[in-house]
Residue, then its C-alpha position, 0 to 999 in steps of 0.5 A: m556183443f560189445d556195442d552196448l552203452s557201457s563199452s562204447a563209453l569206455r572206448v571213448t573214455v580210453g581214447g581221450p587220455a591217449a589224444r591228450q598224451n599225444a597233444i602234450a607230447d607235441n606241445i613239448a616237442n614244439i616248445e621252441t618252434p616259432g609260431y607253434q600253438a599249443r593244443k589241449v584235449e577235452f573229453e571228460d564231459a563228452p560221453h556223458g553229454a552224448v548219453e543225456h542227448g540220446d546219442s551213442p557215446a561212440s559218436v563222440s570224439p575228443q575235442v582238440a583246441t588251441s591252448l591259450e594258457v601261458s606257462 
């Protein structure tokens, strides 16, 4: 019942902001930790890209990368 394309995309779309919030919290908590590299999460384009390639949005997960931004 809940395995259709829309609900799969919705699950991924809701999981992305949660992963981003966790990365931001870790970045703030470790702001003065020597050698810590801040993280960023990208997820906005992933569900759309999966659908365009014929894959299920459920197969997509947020991408976590090291942030090179300097604040």
